[in-house]
N, C-alpha and C positions, 0 to 999 in steps of 0.2 A: 215432438222431440224424441230422437232417439236414445236409446239407453246408455250408449256410450258418449255420449254428447253432457258436457257440464254448461255449456253456456251457448246461447243463438241470440246474434244481434241481426235483425231483418230490417233492412232499409230505415236506419234509424237516423233521424235528423234533431237538430237543435237549434233554435234562434234567438237571439237576445237584440233589445234596443240598444242603438247608440248612446242614447242618454238615460240618466236614471228617471228623470221626470216622463219620459215617454213611456219607459216601462212599467213604472206604477201607473200611469192613465190606461195604458192597453189591459193591465192586470185588473183594475179595478172595473173596467169596462166588462172584462170576461167574466169576473166574479158575478157583476151583477145579472147579466146575461145567463149564466147557468143557474143562480138562484131562481130567476123567472123562468126556466124551464126551457131556455132556448138552446141550440146547439152552437159551441164555438169550434170555428174552422181553425186550427191550428198549421195546416199543410201550406198556408200560404204567407209570403211575406207581406206587411203592412209599411207604410212610410216609416222610415227611421229603422227599421229591423234589418238585421243581417242573419245569414245563416252561419253559425259557428261549427257546427257539424252536418253535412249534408248527405244523405242516402248511403250509408254505411253499413255492409252487411257482412257478416264473418261466422264462422262456427269454432268451437274450440272443444277438443275432445278431452277425455280424462288423462292427466299426466302430461298433457302437451302444454307448452309454452309460447307465448305470442309476444314479439315485439313490436312495440309502436313508435316509430320517427317521423321526426318532421321540424321544420325552423318554428322559432316562436310563433305563435297565433295560428297555428296550423288545425287546432281543435282536439290535439291529444287528450290534454287534460279535462276539456268538458267532455269527451267520449268517456273518460274513465269515471268521472262524476256519475253519467247516467248508468253506467254499469253497477255502480256503487248505490243507487238509488238517490243520491243528492238531488240529480235533476230528473225530472220527467220528461222524456222525448216528446217533441211536439209533431214527430210523425214515426211510423214504423213501431216496434217492440221487440223487447227483450227478455230472454227465458233463461234463468240460470237455475241448475239443481244442486241444491246442497247449501252449506254455509259459505258465506263470503267474508272475507278479511280485506281491509284494503289501507295501504300506506300512501295517503295521496299528498298528506303536507306535515312538515315538522310540527308536532304540538296539537294536530287538529284531533278533537274529540278527548282531550284533556281538561278537566276540571283544575284551572290555576290555582285555587286555593286548598286544595286537597294535596295529599302526600302522594308520592309515587305507588307506595303499596294500594291505597284506596282507589287511585285510577286504574288499576290492574282489575279490582275487582268490578269496577264500573265498566271498563271495556270488556271485560270478560261476558257480563251481562248483555251488552248490545252485540255480541257474536254469538249470542245464543247459548253461553255455557251456564250452568249452575252454579250456586255458591259452592258447592260440593267438589265439583269438577275443579274450580278455581284453586280451592284449597290443594288440590292434589297437584295442582302445576305451578304454585306461585312460587315455590324454592327454584325449581327448574326454570322460570321466567326471570327471577332476580339474578342468578347464577350467571346464566346467558347475557343478560344486559351488562354485566359486570358494575351494578350501583349498588351494590350491598351495603356500602357507607351511607349512600345518600337516599335510600328506597323509602324512608319516612321524612323526607324533606318535602315541603312544597313545591310541586312542579313548576311554579310561577319562579322560582330561583333556578330552574334547569337552564343549561345551555342546548342550542339546537342539536348539538350531536347528543346529549343525553335523552332528548326527546326521542331522537330517531332510535337509539340504542332500546329503550323501553318499549316504543311501539312496535319495532319489529320483533322484538321477543315476544310479545302478547300476540301479535297476529300469525307468527309463525309456530309457535308451540302450541297454539289452540287447536291446531291440525285442521284449517279449513279446506273447503273442496274446492274453492277458487279464492286466490291471492292476487290483490290487483297492488301494482307499486307504482309511484310515479317521481321516480329521479330522486329519492329520499336518501338513498343509500351514499349518494355522493358526499353529504355533510359528514359521515362519520370519517373514522382513520383507517388506514389502510388495512390493519390488522382486523378490526371489526368488519370491514368490509369484506375481507377472504372470509372471516366465520360466516357471514350472511351468505355468501354465495355457494358456501359448502352446504348450509342449512337448505337453500333453495333447490340445489341439485337433489339433496337428499329427499326433500318434499315431492319434487317430479317422479321419482322413482315409486313413492307411494302414492301416486296417483293424484296429487294436487295438481289443479289446472293452473296456469300463472300467466298473466298479463303485465308485461313490463314497459313502461313509458321510460325513455332515455335518451340522451344527447351523446352517449358513450358508445361507439362502436364495439369496444372490448366487452362491454356488459351484454348488449344484443348477442354477440357471437358466444357468449361464455354459456348464456342462459336458454336462448331462444331457438326452437325449431324453425318456426317461419316468422313472418311479421307483414305490418302495413307502414308503409310510407304515406303520409298525408300532406297535403298542402290546401290552406284556405278552407278547410272544411272536408275535402274530398280525399278519398282514397285514391292514389295517384299509382302507386304500385303496391301489390300484394303478391308474395313469394317467399323465397327463402331468406335467410338472414342477410345473406351476402346481396340480395338483390336491393334490399331495402337499405342497407348501410351504402351501396353504391349510389342509390338517388340521391340519399341524403347528403353524400359528399359533394356529389355533382350541385345539387341544389345551393349548397353553401359556398360553393365556388362561383356559380353563377351571381349569386347575390354580392359576394365581394367584388365581381366585377362591376354590376349596376353601382355598388357604392363608389367605386372608383369614377366611375364616369359622372355621378352626382358631384362629386367633388371636383373634379374636373371642370364641371359646367359652371360651378360657383366662382372659379376663379377666371373665366373667359373673358369678362369685361375687364377685370383688373389687368391681366394680360395685354388686352388690345390697348389700354391706355398706355402701359409700359412702352408696348411696341412703336406706339406714334412719337414718342419721343426720341426714338434712336434716329439716327442720320437719314435710314432707309425708310422713310415715311409711307412709302406703296407697299411694304411688306404685309400681308394680311396676317390676322391672328390666327392661330390653329385652331382646328376643330375639336381638339382634345387636348388636355392638359395645359401646362404651361410653357410658352417658348420665350427663352432669351438671346439675344444674338448681339454680338459686338464684333468690330473689325471686319464687317463684310462679310460674314459665313453665316448661312440658313439652312436648317434641315427644312425641307418643305414639304416632306412627304414619308411616311414610314407604314410599310405594309407587312403583313405576315402571310405568306403564300404557301398552300398547300404544294407537297414535293409531286403530289401523284398528278394535279390536274393543273395546278398553278393559278387555282382561285384562291382569293383572299379569304381567311379563316379566322374565326373566333372563338373555335374549340377545335379539340384534335384528340384524338386516342392515346393513351399512354404508348410512349415509346415512339410514337409518330413523328418523322421527320418533317421540317418545314425550312422555307426559305425566308430570309427576311430582306428587305428591298428598301433602301434609302434614296431619296434624291435630294441633292445639297446644292444650293445656289452659293457661288463664289463672286465676289463683286469686285475684289481687288486679289493682286497677286499674294499668296498665302504659302509659306515655305514650314517644311517640317510638320505636318498634319497627320494627328492621329484620330480615326473614327473609332467611338466606343459604343457598344449597346450594354446598358446595366439592367438586371433583370431583378425585379423585387417579388417577393412571395406575399401572402396576405399579411403576415405578422414579421416579416424579416425584410430587412433593407440589404440591397447589393450580396444578394447570394450568388451571384455569376455575373461575370463581366468579360465581355465578347471584345478584344481590343485589336484593331487592325495591324498595329505594330507587333504585338506579340504573335500573332497569327502569320506574319511574314510578309505582309504587304507595306512596303516602305514608300511613303507619300513625301519625297523631298520638296515637292514644289506644285501648287495648284493654280493654274491661269485664272484669269476672271472666265465664267461659264456656269454650266449645269451639268452635275455629274451623277450618274446613277452607281450605286454601291449595292452589290448583293452579297449576303451572309449565307453559305449554305452549311447549314447545320448537319455533321456527320454522326451525330448520335444524339439521343435525348432520354437522359437520365433523371430528368425532373419527376417529383412525385405528383401523384393528382392533386389538382387544386387550382386556384387563381394565381397568377401572376401578370405583374406589370412591367413595359417597357420603357425605360428611358435612353435617348440618344444624347451623345455629347462629342463635340468636335473640338478637340484640344491641341495647342501648340506645345509640342515636348521642349521647344528652347525656354519658353517662358513659363510654364507649367499651368496655363490659364485657359479657361474655357472661350474658345470662340463662339461657339452655340451650345445651347443647352435646352432640350426639350424634355420636361417630365411627364409622365404618364400618357406617353404619346401612343400607346395601344396596350389592350388587355388580351388575355387569353385563358382560356379553360381547359386544363388537361384532364381529360374524363376518366374515372376509376375503371381500370380493368376488369375483366370479369374473373380473370385468373386470381384467386386469394393470394398466393404465395409470390406473385409478381407485386401484388400491392403492398406487401411486407417488405420489400426490398428497402434496405436502410440508406441507400443514396439520397441525398437531399442538396447539400451544397457541394458543386462538382464544377470539375473541366470539362467543358464541350469541345471536341474538336471540332474546327469549321475553317472554311478557307474563303478568304475575301477576294474580291474582284474590281474593278473600278475602270470604266470608260466615258470619256466626254460625250457629253448630249449635244450642246450647243458651244459654238467656238469661242465666242467672248461675250462680254457683257452687254454691248450694245442690242444683241440678240434677245436678251431677257426681256427687254422693255418694247420689244417690237409688237 
């Protein structure tokens, strides 16, 4: 291990059993085998086991900070617990030079029946500090935590925020060589978070190596020099802080799309049953989302097409332009029609409406037949993330839906490589667009041919 390195993880892996019963059975079997002088192979999965962390390698220099991101279940916390010695790796090895302090969970390592002051001495001893060293630091630790009034209260009566205050004060002011943190600062209030981040940056300058597990892009950008993005126990991206934040945001967007598709699939059977009760019993259920149709107007098809090659897409780059294509069947003469596309974000509804009437396409009358609508976006100011499209055909005279197709398509806008573009504050916007329409079939009879 080089003298300038404070931590080395070499092909580290950790596995768990899917059930407690399996884990206990394997554990007892391995203990018996070891006791009898046998060798236990830990680098192979047995039935009912899975890899929580698989083949992770990285190095950390003195004064360097590493961010770890990933959606829930990606193995971040398990990796941090191996670095802290809570878990032993089943494969690979970890080398750490110097004292390690860890903030992995609020309240972890505290004796609930003892006071905050007594827990300071216990945690100081666990960090390798002598009583004399803790005596020299305790006033500073109490002042930093801002718990002077409650320091002699049993910690079982502490809130999660108070646990974090005292835990961070002990870990940071003990001047460790390596500091491990797992999203615990999110519990604290904003003023204390700012004080903690100022302290973390000061520790970096003094040579402390820091590993931060977080779901907050702001925290990663503020603290970390580089990072790892993990998915299902594997390191998928290793690079700059911007690289892993981009990968994390894109993964969250894809997960939102998959969630929408699962929601849509759950309603397909119900949708099909509703459609069979309509006058046009021959109408098929949509492949995605919920379709409702009355008065003989049905949106048959909705596609998102690349402006560059015309191919159907489900992911595009930030600011990339697309065309939206709709196919609508009309079974009877319909007057004063407006076609709308409504866009929903992951956590916000109706952030954008594209309306044929507002965009200048007046549809006074549609005769029976099949029509293709094309919407050409002239700009794309939507921020990176997942978006869902809904299509509605309305009658302006009666202000009623003639056809409604919820969740007819989803798309992911990927995070750009330019950090400043990503910070653009436009979210709910008006997109300039042009509508055009042309008949595909002449009359209703040809629809049933």
